[in-house]
VONUVO-931974 format. One record per residue: residue number from 1; residue in one letter; x, y, z of N, C-alpha, C, O in turn. Coordinates in Angstrom, 1 decimal. Layout:
REM VONUVO-931974
+------+------+--------+--------+--------+--------+--------+--------+--------+--------+--------+--------+--------+--------+
| resi | resn |    n.u |    n.v |    n.w |   ca.u |   ca.v |   ca.w |    c.u |    c.v |    c.w |    o.u |    o.v |    o.w |
+------+------+--------+--------+--------+--------+--------+--------+--------+--------+--------+--------+--------+--------+
|  NUM |    A |      X |      Y |      Z |      X |      Y |      Z |      X |      Y |      Z |      X |      Y |      Z |
...
+------+------+--------+--------+--------+--------+--------+--------+--------+--------+--------+--------+--------+--------+
END
This chain:
REM VONUVO-931974
+------+------+--------+--------+--------+--------+--------+--------+--------+--------+--------+--------+--------+--------+
| resi | resn |    n.u |    n.v |    n.w |   ca.u |   ca.v |   ca.w |    c.u |    c.v |    c.w |    o.u |    o.v |    o.w |
+------+------+--------+--------+--------+--------+--------+--------+--------+--------+--------+--------+--------+--------+
|    1 |    M |    8.2 |  -16.1 |    8.5 |    7.1 |  -16.3 |    9.3 |    7.0 |  -17.9 |    9.5 |    7.3 |  -18.7 |    8.6 |
|    2 |    S |    6.6 |  -18.3 |   10.6 |    6.4 |  -19.8 |   10.9 |    5.1 |  -20.4 |    9.9 |    4.2 |  -19.7 |    9.6 |
|    3 |    T |    5.3 |  -21.5 |    9.7 |    4.1 |  -22.2 |    8.9 |    2.6 |  -22.1 |    9.6 |    1.6 |  -22.0 |    9.0 |
|    4 |    V |    2.8 |  -22.2 |   10.9 |    1.7 |  -22.2 |   11.9 |    1.1 |  -20.7 |   11.6 |   -0.1 |  -20.6 |   11.3 |
|    5 |    N |    1.8 |  -19.7 |   11.5 |    1.3 |  -18.4 |   11.7 |    0.8 |  -18.1 |   10.2 |   -0.2 |  -17.4 |   10.0 |
|    6 |    R |    1.3 |  -18.7 |    9.3 |    1.1 |  -18.5 |    7.8 |   -0.4 |  -19.1 |    7.6 |   -1.2 |  -18.5 |    7.0 |
|    7 |    T |   -0.7 |  -20.2 |    8.1 |   -1.9 |  -20.9 |    8.4 |   -3.0 |  -20.2 |    9.0 |   -4.1 |  -20.2 |    8.5 |
|    8 |    K |   -2.5 |  -19.4 |   10.4 |   -3.4 |  -18.7 |   10.9 |   -3.9 |  -17.4 |   10.0 |   -5.1 |  -16.9 |    9.9 |
|    9 |    L |   -2.8 |  -16.9 |    9.3 |   -3.2 |  -15.8 |    8.6 |   -3.9 |  -16.1 |    7.2 |   -4.6 |  -15.3 |    6.6 |
|   10 |    A |   -3.6 |  -17.1 |    6.8 |   -4.9 |  -17.6 |    5.6 |   -6.2 |  -17.7 |    6.1 |   -7.0 |  -17.0 |    5.5 |
|   11 |    V |   -6.5 |  -18.6 |    7.3 |   -7.7 |  -18.7 |    7.7 |   -8.3 |  -17.8 |    8.3 |   -9.5 |  -17.9 |    8.6 |
|   12 |    F |   -7.7 |  -16.6 |    8.7 |   -8.4 |  -15.3 |    9.2 |   -8.7 |  -14.5 |    8.1 |   -9.7 |  -13.8 |    8.1 |
|   13 |    A |   -7.7 |  -14.6 |    6.9 |   -7.9 |  -13.5 |    5.9 |   -9.5 |  -14.1 |    5.2 |  -10.5 |  -13.5 |    5.1 |
|   14 |    L |   -9.4 |  -15.6 |    4.9 |  -10.7 |  -16.2 |    4.2 |  -12.1 |  -16.1 |    5.2 |  -13.2 |  -16.3 |    4.7 |
|   15 |    L |  -11.9 |  -15.9 |    6.3 |  -13.0 |  -15.7 |    7.3 |  -13.2 |  -14.1 |    7.3 |  -14.3 |  -13.8 |    7.5 |
|   16 |    T |  -12.2 |  -13.1 |    7.1 |  -12.6 |  -11.7 |    7.0 |  -13.3 |  -11.7 |    5.5 |  -14.5 |  -11.3 |    5.3 |
|   17 |    V |  -12.8 |  -12.0 |    4.6 |  -13.3 |  -11.9 |    3.1 |  -14.7 |  -12.7 |    3.2 |  -15.7 |  -12.3 |    2.6 |
|   18 |    G |  -14.9 |  -13.8 |    3.9 |  -16.3 |  -14.3 |    3.8 |  -17.3 |  -13.7 |    4.8 |  -18.5 |  -13.7 |    4.5 |
|   19 |    A |  -16.8 |  -13.3 |    5.6 |  -17.6 |  -12.1 |    6.4 |  -18.2 |  -11.0 |    5.8 |  -19.4 |  -10.7 |    6.0 |
|   20 |    A |  -17.2 |  -10.3 |    5.1 |  -17.7 |   -9.3 |    4.2 |  -18.5 |   -9.6 |    3.2 |  -19.5 |   -8.8 |    3.0 |
|   21 |    G |  -18.3 |  -10.8 |    2.5 |  -19.2 |  -11.5 |    1.5 |  -20.4 |  -11.6 |    1.7 |  -21.3 |  -11.2 |    0.9 |
|   22 |    V |  -20.5 |  -12.3 |    3.1 |  -21.9 |  -12.6 |    3.4 |  -22.9 |  -11.4 |    3.8 |  -24.1 |  -11.7 |    3.8 |
|   23 |    G |  -22.4 |  -10.3 |    4.2 |  -23.0 |   -9.4 |    4.7 |  -23.1 |   -9.2 |    6.3 |  -24.0 |   -8.6 |    6.9 |
|   24 |    A |  -22.1 |   -9.6 |    6.8 |  -21.6 |   -9.4 |    8.3 |  -21.8 |   -7.6 |    8.6 |  -21.7 |   -6.7 |    7.9 |
|   25 |    T |  -22.0 |   -7.7 |    9.9 |  -22.0 |   -6.3 |   10.2 |  -20.5 |   -5.4 |   10.3 |  -19.5 |   -6.0 |   10.8 |
|   26 |    P |  -20.4 |   -4.3 |    9.9 |  -19.2 |   -3.9 |    9.7 |  -18.0 |   -3.9 |   11.0 |  -16.8 |   -4.0 |   10.8 |
|   27 |    P |  -18.5 |   -4.0 |   12.0 |  -17.9 |   -4.2 |   13.5 |  -17.3 |   -5.6 |   13.2 |  -16.1 |   -5.8 |   13.2 |
|   28 |    V |  -18.2 |   -6.8 |   12.9 |  -17.4 |   -8.0 |   12.8 |  -16.4 |   -7.6 |   11.8 |  -15.2 |   -7.6 |   12.2 |
|   29 |    V |  -16.6 |   -7.5 |   10.7 |  -15.7 |   -7.5 |    9.7 |  -14.3 |   -6.4 |   10.2 |  -13.3 |   -6.9 |    9.8 |
|   30 |    L |  -14.3 |   -5.4 |   10.7 |  -13.3 |   -4.8 |   11.4 |  -12.5 |   -5.6 |   12.2 |  -11.3 |   -5.5 |   12.1 |
|   31 |    A |  -13.2 |   -6.5 |   13.1 |  -12.6 |   -7.1 |   14.2 |  -12.1 |   -8.0 |   13.7 |  -11.0 |   -8.2 |   14.2 |
|   32 |    L |  -12.5 |   -8.8 |   12.6 |  -11.7 |   -9.9 |   12.0 |  -10.5 |   -9.4 |   11.3 |   -9.6 |  -10.2 |   11.1 |
|   33 |    A |  -10.5 |   -8.1 |   10.9 |   -9.4 |   -7.5 |   10.0 |   -8.5 |   -7.1 |   10.7 |   -7.4 |   -6.8 |   10.2 |
|   34 |    A |   -8.8 |   -7.0 |   11.9 |   -7.9 |   -6.3 |   13.0 |   -6.9 |   -7.5 |   13.6 |   -5.7 |   -7.3 |   13.9 |
|   35 |    V |   -7.7 |   -8.9 |   13.7 |   -7.2 |   -9.8 |   14.4 |   -6.1 |  -10.4 |   13.3 |   -5.0 |  -10.8 |   13.6 |
|   36 |    T |   -6.7 |  -10.2 |   11.8 |   -5.6 |  -10.9 |   10.8 |   -4.5 |  -10.1 |   10.7 |   -3.4 |  -10.5 |   10.3 |
|   37 |    A |   -4.6 |   -8.8 |   11.1 |   -3.7 |   -7.7 |   10.6 |   -2.6 |   -7.9 |   11.9 |   -1.4 |   -7.8 |   11.6 |
|   38 |    L |   -2.9 |   -8.3 |   13.3 |   -2.3 |   -8.5 |   14.2 |   -1.2 |   -9.7 |   14.1 |   -0.2 |   -9.6 |   14.9 |
|   39 |    I |   -1.4 |  -10.8 |   13.1 |   -0.8 |  -12.0 |   13.4 |    0.6 |  -11.8 |   12.8 |    1.4 |  -12.2 |   13.6 |
|   40 |    P |    0.9 |  -11.4 |   11.9 |    2.3 |  -11.2 |   11.5 |    3.2 |   -9.8 |   12.7 |    4.4 |   -9.6 |   12.7 |
|   41 |    V |    2.3 |   -9.1 |   13.4 |    3.1 |   -8.4 |   14.4 |    3.3 |   -9.5 |   15.3 |    4.5 |   -9.6 |   15.7 |
|   42 |    A |    2.6 |  -10.2 |   15.8 |    2.5 |  -11.3 |   17.1 |    4.0 |  -12.1 |   16.7 |    4.9 |  -12.1 |   17.5 |
|   43 |    D |    4.1 |  -12.7 |   15.5 |    5.1 |  -13.4 |   14.9 |    6.3 |  -12.6 |   15.0 |    7.3 |  -13.2 |   15.4 |
|   44 |    A |    6.4 |  -11.4 |   14.6 |    7.7 |  -10.9 |   14.8 |    8.3 |  -10.6 |   16.3 |    9.5 |  -10.6 |   16.6 |
|   45 |    L |    7.2 |  -10.3 |   17.3 |    7.6 |  -10.6 |   18.5 |    7.8 |  -11.4 |   19.3 |    8.4 |  -11.3 |   20.3 |
|   46 |    D |    7.4 |  -12.7 |   18.7 |    7.9 |  -14.0 |   18.9 |    9.0 |  -14.4 |   19.1 |    9.4 |  -15.0 |   20.1 |
|   47 |    R |    9.6 |  -13.8 |   17.8 |   10.9 |  -14.4 |   17.5 |   12.2 |  -13.8 |   18.1 |   12.4 |  -12.6 |   18.3 |
|   48 |    T |   13.0 |  -14.6 |   18.3 |   14.2 |  -14.2 |   19.4 |   15.0 |  -13.4 |   18.5 |   15.0 |  -13.7 |   17.3 |
|   49 |    P |   15.7 |  -12.3 |   19.2 |   16.7 |  -11.5 |   18.4 |   18.0 |  -12.3 |   18.3 |   18.3 |  -13.2 |   19.2 |
|   50 |    A |   18.8 |  -12.0 |   17.4 |   20.1 |  -12.6 |   17.0 |   21.0 |  -12.3 |   17.9 |   21.1 |  -11.3 |   18.5 |
|   51 |    P |   21.8 |  -13.4 |   18.1 |   22.9 |  -12.9 |   19.5 |   23.9 |  -11.8 |   18.9 |   24.1 |  -11.7 |   17.6 |
|   52 |    R |   24.5 |  -11.2 |   19.8 |   25.2 |  -10.2 |   19.5 |   26.5 |  -10.8 |   19.3 |   26.9 |  -11.7 |   20.1 |
|   53 |    P |   27.4 |  -10.2 |   18.3 |   28.6 |  -11.0 |   18.1 |   29.4 |  -10.3 |   19.4 |   29.1 |   -9.2 |   19.9 |
|   54 |    A |   30.6 |  -11.4 |   19.8 |   31.3 |  -11.2 |   20.9 |   32.3 |  -10.4 |   20.5 |   32.9 |  -10.5 |   19.4 |
|   55 |    R |   32.6 |   -9.4 |   21.5 |   33.4 |   -8.5 |   21.4 |   35.0 |   -8.8 |   21.8 |   35.3 |   -9.2 |   22.9 |
|   56 |    R |   35.8 |   -8.5 |   20.8 |   37.5 |   -8.9 |   21.0 |   38.0 |   -8.0 |   22.1 |   37.9 |   -6.8 |   22.3 |
|   57 |    P |   38.6 |   -9.0 |   22.9 |   39.4 |   -8.5 |   23.8 |   40.3 |   -7.2 |   23.5 |   40.6 |   -6.9 |   22.4 |
|   58 |    A |   40.6 |   -6.5 |   24.5 |   41.7 |   -5.3 |   24.1 |   42.7 |   -5.6 |   24.0 |   42.9 |   -6.6 |   24.6 |
|   59 |    P |   43.8 |   -5.1 |   23.2 |   45.1 |   -5.4 |   23.1 |   45.8 |   -5.1 |   24.3 |   45.7 |   -4.1 |   25.0 |
|   60 |    E |   46.7 |   -6.2 |   24.6 |   47.3 |   -5.8 |   25.9 |   48.6 |   -5.0 |   25.4 |   49.2 |   -5.3 |   24.3 |
|   61 |    R |   48.8 |   -3.9 |   26.4 |   50.1 |   -3.2 |   26.2 |   51.5 |   -3.6 |   26.8 |   51.5 |   -4.2 |   27.9 |
|   62 |    E |   52.5 |   -3.3 |   26.1 |   53.6 |   -3.7 |   26.7 |   54.3 |   -3.0 |   27.7 |   54.2 |   -1.7 |   27.5 |
|   63 |    P |   54.8 |   -3.2 |   28.6 |   55.5 |   -2.2 |   29.6 |   56.4 |   -1.4 |   28.9 |   57.1 |   -2.0 |   28.0 |
|   64 |    A |   56.6 |   -0.2 |   29.0 |   57.6 |    0.7 |   28.4 |   58.7 |    0.5 |   29.1 |   59.8 |    1.1 |   28.8 |
+------+------+--------+--------+--------+--------+--------+--------+--------+--------+--------+--------+--------+--------+
END
């Protein structure tokens, strides 16, 4: 996970815990928890897939 997304994850996790500790309404806490849970998903979707290995050419056959 990138450093930026780790920072976002930490900030939103602290906001969620802080909102729950202060006594925010449950929908607010659940919304913050949902956003926090989506950060790793967004990071995984943002990554480019590894390039596929090159295929070997078919062996040439000698004429009979």
